[in-house]
C-alpha positions in Angstrom: 4.3 -8.2 16.4 1.9 -5.6 18.1 2.8 -3.2 15.7 3.1 -3.1 11.5 6.0 -1.4 10.1 4.1 0.0 7.4 1.3 -0.2 5.3 2.9 -2.0 2.4 3.8 -4.7 4.7 -0.1 -5.1 5.7 -0.8 -5.0 2.2 1.7 -8.1 1.4 -0.2 -10.0 4.1 -3.5 -10.0 2.0 -2.3 -10.0 -1.4 -3.8 -13.8 -1.3 -7.5 -13.9 -0.2 -9.0 -16.8 -2.6 -11.7 -19.2 -2.4 -13.0 -22.5 -3.1 -12.9 -22.6 -7.2 -15.8 -23.8 -9.0 -15.5 -26.9 -11.6 -14.9 -24.3 -14.4 -11.5 -22.8 -12.9 -8.5 -24.5 -11.3 -7.8 -24.9 -7.9 -7.2 -21.1 -6.5 -5.0 -22.6 -4.0 -2.4 -23.4 -6.6 -2.0 -19.5 -7.3 -0.6 -19.3 -4.0 1.5 -22.2 -3.3 3.4 -22.0 -7.0 6.9 -21.9 -6.6 7.6 -20.4 -10.1 6.0 -17.4 -11.8 5.1 -19.6 -15.0 3.2 -21.7 -12.9 1.7 -19.2 -10.9 0.8 -17.0 -14.0 -0.4 -20.0 -15.8 -3.0 -20.5 -13.0 -3.8 -16.9 -12.9 -4.8 -16.7 -16.6 -7.0 -19.5 -16.2 -8.7 -18.3 -13.3 -9.0 -15.1 -15.3 -10.9 -16.6 -18.1 -13.2 -18.1 -15.5 -14.0 -15.3 -13.6 -17.1 -13.8 -15.2 -18.8 -16.8 -14.7 -17.3 -17.9 -11.3 -17.2 -15.5 -8.7 -14.7 -17.7 -6.4 -12.4 -17.4 -9.5 -12.8 -13.9 -9.8 -11.9 -13.3 -6.0 -9.2 -15.6 -6.3 -8.0 -13.8 -9.6 -8.4 -10.2 -8.4 -5.9 -11.0 -5.6 -3.5 -12.5 -7.9 -3.6 -9.6 -10.0 -2.8 -7.7 -6.8 -0.1 -9.9 -6.0 1.5 -9.5 -9.4 1.2 -5.5 -9.4 3.7 -5.8 -6.1 5.7 -8.0 -8.3 5.7 -5.9 -11.0 6.8 -2.7 -8.7 9.7 -5.2 -7.0 10.9 -6.4 -10.3 11.2 -2.7 -11.7 13.2 -1.8 -8.8 15.2 -4.5 -8.6 16.5 -4.1 -12.1 17.6 -0.8 -11.8 19.3 -1.8 -8.3 17.1 -0.1 -5.7 18.1 0.1 -2.2 15.1 0.8 0.2 15.3 3.3 2.5 13.2 1.7 5.1 11.2 4.9 5.5 7.5 5.6 6.1 7.8 8.8 4.0 8.2 6.5 1.0 5.6 4.1 1.7 5.9 2.9 -2.1 9.6 2.2 -1.8 9.8 0.0 1.5 9.5 -3.5 -0.8 12.6 -5.4 0.5 14.2 -5.8 -3.0 17.5 -7.9 -3.1 20.8 -6.5 -3.8 21.4 -6.6 -7.5 25.3 -6.6 -8.5 24.5 -5.4 -12.1 21.9 -3.1 -12.1 20.7 -1.6 -15.5 20.6 2.3 -16.2 17.6 4.1 -15.3 15.9 7.2 -16.5 13.2 9.1 -15.2 10.9 8.2 -18.6 11.7 4.4 -17.7 11.1 5.1 -13.7 7.2 6.7 -14.8 6.7 3.7 -16.7 7.4 1.2 -14.0 4.8 3.5 -11.6 2.3 3.3 -14.5 2.2 -0.6 -14.9 2.2 -1.2 -11.0 -0.8 1.3 -10.9 -2.5 -0.3 -14.0 -2.2 -3.9 -12.6 -3.9 -2.4 -9.4 -6.7 -1.1 -11.3 -7.2 -4.6 -12.9 -7.1 -6.0 -9.4 -9.6 -3.8 -7.9 -12.0 -4.2 -11.2 -11.6 -8.0 -10.6 -12.4 -8.0 -7.1 -15.3 -5.6 -7.6 -16.9 -8.1 -9.8 -17.7 -10.7 -7.0 -21.4 -10.3 -5.7 -21.7 -9.3 -2.0 -23.3 -12.5 -1.3 -20.6 -14.8 -2.9 -19.1 -17.7 -0.3 -15.9 -17.4 -0.5 -13.4 -18.9 1.8 -9.7 -20.5 1.6 -6.8 -21.5 4.1 -3.6 -19.7 3.0 -0.2 -20.1 4.8 1.9 -16.9 4.5 4.9 -18.8 4.6 3.9 -20.4 1.4 2.8 -17.5 -1.0 5.4 -14.9 -2.3 6.6 -12.8 -5.3 9.5 -13.1 -6.9 11.6 -10.0 -5.9 14.5 -10.5 -8.2 13.0 -11.5 -11.5 14.9 -14.9 -11.6 11.7 -16.6 -12.2 11.4 -18.4 -8.8 9.3 -17.8 -5.7 11.7 -18.7 -3.0 10.9 -19.1 0.4 12.8 -15.8 1.5 10.3 -14.0 -0.9 7.6 -15.3 0.7 5.0 -13.0 2.6 6.3 -13.8 5.8 9.5 -13.5 5.2 8.9 -9.9 3.4 7.0 -9.1 6.7 9.8 -10.0 8.6 12.4 -7.7 6.6 10.0 -4.8 7.0 9.5 -5.1 10.7 12.7 -5.6 12.1 11.9 -9.5 12.8 8.7 -9.0 14.3 7.3 -11.6 12.0 9.2 -15.0 11.1 8.3 -17.9 9.4 10.0 -20.4 11.8 8.8 -23.0 14.7 8.4 -20.3 17.1 6.4 -17.7 15.1 2.7 -17.3 15.7 0.5 -19.3 13.4 0.7 -17.6 9.8 -2.5 -19.7 8.4 -5.6 -17.5 7.9 -8.8 -18.2 6.1 -9.8 -15.5 3.9 -13.5 -14.8 3.2 -15.6 -12.1 1.2 -15.0 -9.3 3.6 -11.3 -9.5 3.2 -11.9 -9.2 -0.6 -13.3 -5.6 0.3 -10.2 -5.2 2.4 -7.8 -6.1 -0.5 -9.6 -3.8 -2.9 -9.4 -0.8 -0.8 -5.7 -1.3 -0.4 -5.4 -1.5 -4.2 -7.3 1.7 -4.5 -4.9 3.5 -1.6 -2.0 2.5 -3.4 -3.7 3.9 -6.8 -4.1 6.9 -5.0 -0.4 7.3 -4.3 0.9 6.1 -7.6 -1.9 8.5 -9.3 -0.7 11.4 -7.2 3.1 11.1 -8.3 1.9 10.6 -12.1 -0.1 13.7 -12.2 2.9 15.7 -11.3 6.3 16.2 -13.4 9.2 15.5 -11.0 11.8 15.1 -13.0 13.9 17.4 -11.0 13.6 15.5 -7.6 14.4 12.2 -9.8 17.3 14.0 -11.1 18.8 15.8 -8.0 18.2 12.9 -5.5 17.0 9.6 -6.6 20.3 8.2 -6.9 20.2 7.6 -3.3 17.6 4.7 -4.1 19.3 3.7 -7.2 23.0 4.7 -6.4 24.5 2.7 -9.2 21.6 3.1 -12.2 23.6 5.9 -14.1 21.6 8.7 -12.6 22.5 12.4 -13.5 24.5 12.9 -10.2 25.9 9.5 -9.7 29.4 10.3 -10.4 29.3 13.4 -8.5 27.4 12.8 -5.5 27.5 8.7 -4.8 30.5 7.3 -3.1 33.0 5.0 -4.9 31.5 2.0 -3.6 28.0 2.6 -4.8 26.9 3.4 -1.3 27.5 -0.3 -0.4 29.8 0.3 2.4 27.7 1.4 5.2 28.8 3.3 8.4 28.5 6.7 8.8 29.7 8.5 5.3 27.1 6.3 3.8 24.2 7.5 6.3 25.2 11.0 5.6 24.9 11.2 2.0 21.5 9.6 2.0 20.4 12.1 4.4 21.8 15.2 2.3 20.1 13.6 -0.7 16.7 13.3 1.2 16.8 16.6 2.1 17.5 17.4 -1.6 14.4 15.6 -2.1 12.5 17.4 0.1 13.5 20.8 -1.3 12.8 19.4 -4.9 9.3 18.4 -4.3 8.0 21.6 -6.4 6.3 19.6 -9.0 4.2 21.3 -11.8 0.9 19.4 -12.8 1.3 17.4 -16.1 -1.7 14.9 -16.0 -4.4 16.7 -13.8 -6.7 14.4 -14.0 -4.4 11.8 -12.1 -4.7 14.0 -9.2 -8.4 14.0 -9.8 -8.5 10.5 -9.7 -6.1 9.8 -6.4 -9.1 11.7 -4.6 -11.7 9.3 -5.9 -9.4 6.3 -5.4 -9.5 7.3 -1.7 -13.0 7.8 -1.6 -13.3 4.7 -2.9 -11.2 3.1 -0.3 -13.4 4.8 2.4 -16.5 3.0 0.9 -15.1 -0.3 0.6 -13.9 -0.2 4.3 -17.1 0.4 5.1 -18.6 -2.7 3.1 -15.7 -4.7 4.8 -17.1 -3.9 8.2 -20.6 -4.4 7.1 -19.6 -7.9 5.9 -17.4 -8.4 9.1 -20.4 -8.0 11.1 -22.6 -10.5 9.7 -19.8 -13.4 9.9 -21.1 -15.8 12.8 -18.1 -18.3 12.7 -14.7 -17.8 14.0 -12.2 -19.1 11.6 -8.7 -17.8 11.8 -9.8 -14.7 11.1 -7.4 -11.9 9.4 -9.8 -9.2 10.5 -12.0 -10.2 13.5 -15.1 -8.4 14.4 -16.1 -8.0 18.3 -17.8 -10.9 17.8 -15.1 -13.2 17.1 -13.4 -13.0 20.2 -9.4 -13.3 20.8 -6.3 -11.6 19.7 -5.2 -11.8 16.3 -2.2 -14.2 16.5 0.0 -11.9 13.9 -0.7 -8.4 15.7 -1.6 -9.2 19.3 -4.6 -6.9 18.9 -8.4 -7.5 19.8 -11.0 -5.8 18.1 -13.8 -4.7 20.4 -16.8 -2.4 19.4 -15.1 0.9 20.9 -12.4 0.4 18.1 -14.9 -0.2 15.4 -17.2 2.8 16.5 -14.0 4.9 16.4 -12.8 3.3 12.9 -16.5 4.2 11.4 -16.0 8.1 13.0 -12.5 8.0 11.2 -13.8 7.4 8.0 -16.8 9.8 8.1 -13.9 12.3 9.1 -11.8 11.7 6.0 -14.9 11.3 3.8 -15.3 14.8 4.9 -12.4 16.3 4.8 -12.2 14.6 0.8 -15.6 16.2 0.2 -14.7 19.8 1.4 -17.4 19.5 4.0 -14.7 19.6 6.7 -11.5 21.8 6.1 -8.0 20.7 7.2 -6.4 22.9 9.6 -2.9 24.8 9.1 -1.1 25.9 12.2 -0.7 29.6 11.0 -4.0 30.6 10.0 -6.6 30.1 12.4 -10.1 31.3 10.8 -9.8 29.1 7.6 -9.0 25.8 6.8 -7.6 24.0 3.2 -10.5 22.6 1.2 -8.9 18.9 0.3 -11.9 18.7 -2.6 -10.0 21.6 -4.1 -6.7 20.2 -3.5 -7.0 17.6 -5.8 -9.8 18.8 -8.0 -8.6 21.9 -8.8 -4.6 21.0 -9.1 -2.0 23.6 -9.1 1.9 23.2 -8.9 2.7 21.0 -5.7 5.2 22.3 -3.3 6.1 20.5 -0.4 8.0 23.1 1.7 5.6 26.0 0.7 2.9 23.9 1.7 3.9 23.3 5.5 4.8 26.9 5.4 1.7 28.4 3.9 1.9 30.0 0.4 1.4 27.3 -1.6 -2.1 26.2 0.2 -3.2 29.8 0.1 -5.4 29.0 -3.1 -7.5 26.1 -1.1 -8.3 28.2 1.7 -11.7 28.3 2.9 -14.0 29.6 5.7 -16.3 26.9 6.9 -16.0 23.9 9.8 -12.5 23.2 10.5 -11.1 20.1 11.7 -10.1 20.5 15.6 -7.3 18.4 17.5 -9.8 17.4 20.1 -11.9 15.5 17.2 -8.7 13.8 16.4 -7.7 13.1 19.9 -11.3 11.4 20.6 -10.7 9.1 17.8 -6.9 8.1 19.3 -8.2 7.8 22.8 -10.9 5.2 21.6 -8.2 3.2 20.1 -6.1 2.6 23.4 -2.6 2.3 23.7 -2.1 0.4 20.5 -2.9 4.0 18.9 -4.9 4.8 15.9 -2.0 4.1 13.3 -1.7 0.7 14.1 -5.1 0.0 13.8 -5.3 2.1 10.7 -2.8 0.0 8.6 -4.9 -3.2 9.5 -8.4 -2.1 9.6 -8.3 -0.1 6.2 
């Protein structure tokens, strides 16, 4: 596979960095080789208890908490008959949740509760991973065909629920857990802990942005395309009699129509402004952690089945087929600086209709006003955030893109974090 299909597919790969356990904790490998949820959770509880005095246990527990955050989201979606749109437009909604023949009804408040539980578990994971000392000696081999999450709430972690199988589904078959696939065992170390913690912050930013707003209008008017048999308000009126299970052109047409409705209905009042402010802080923390990640990667002297190799660790990744050179690392740091400047308001985001002013993204998050997607694109909704100052140019973006070569910035960005 030379490209990732989504951010979430990348995140699933590394929900597993663990370490050699000390005497006070169970063997962390058991956490990621468990075949049942009960077995996994029992090991995780023991690791959490040992975490305050054992960096290896804290590292493993933080990874396990990230892992179970994804399981909370997947289980909640499955419970209500979720059908993934397989679209990058809805990155939190790309988990390949199995079909549920008997879904439970879903309400707007119930959906928010799923997001809150997912987000809060991520916060716990980030805090646990953040407690691991920078100089902790971490390292463990993990086979992606063995680690997984319970996608259908049956209490089992089956082979088709492994990280490798989930990645295969998300990438259209680009990764397969069979004999012809590339090696899927990696040795995860301290640098990878920063990587995972950064992805927890990124996913929290997405969840907090949604939760900052009242999006009931979008839920009532379009979410039956995601939950076609969960008794949403317009199910009987707009969902085909077969619940969308028949496929074909008709199914595609009504889903496209509902997606257009969703875009139109993204005009959301702010109900929890502190969450929109928190979203910016999560993104800033993600940037800080990415810098720590690369600092740790550059300090590595081994070259042992690296998940994210530095320029000194030669060879292409067996999973992505990409090689990391000094040019890509320098370009990535430039991208981090650019993102930080945008989030701090030092550089302004351009808008195609306005030549002499740009959007202050710090104020966009910290001084939240109702979020209207269409009016943001056309201009009126971003008018309150316009400022004079340094505006990001297309040439600056093109320069970074050129340094990543043919694979492109987005491919590396999904991997680098």
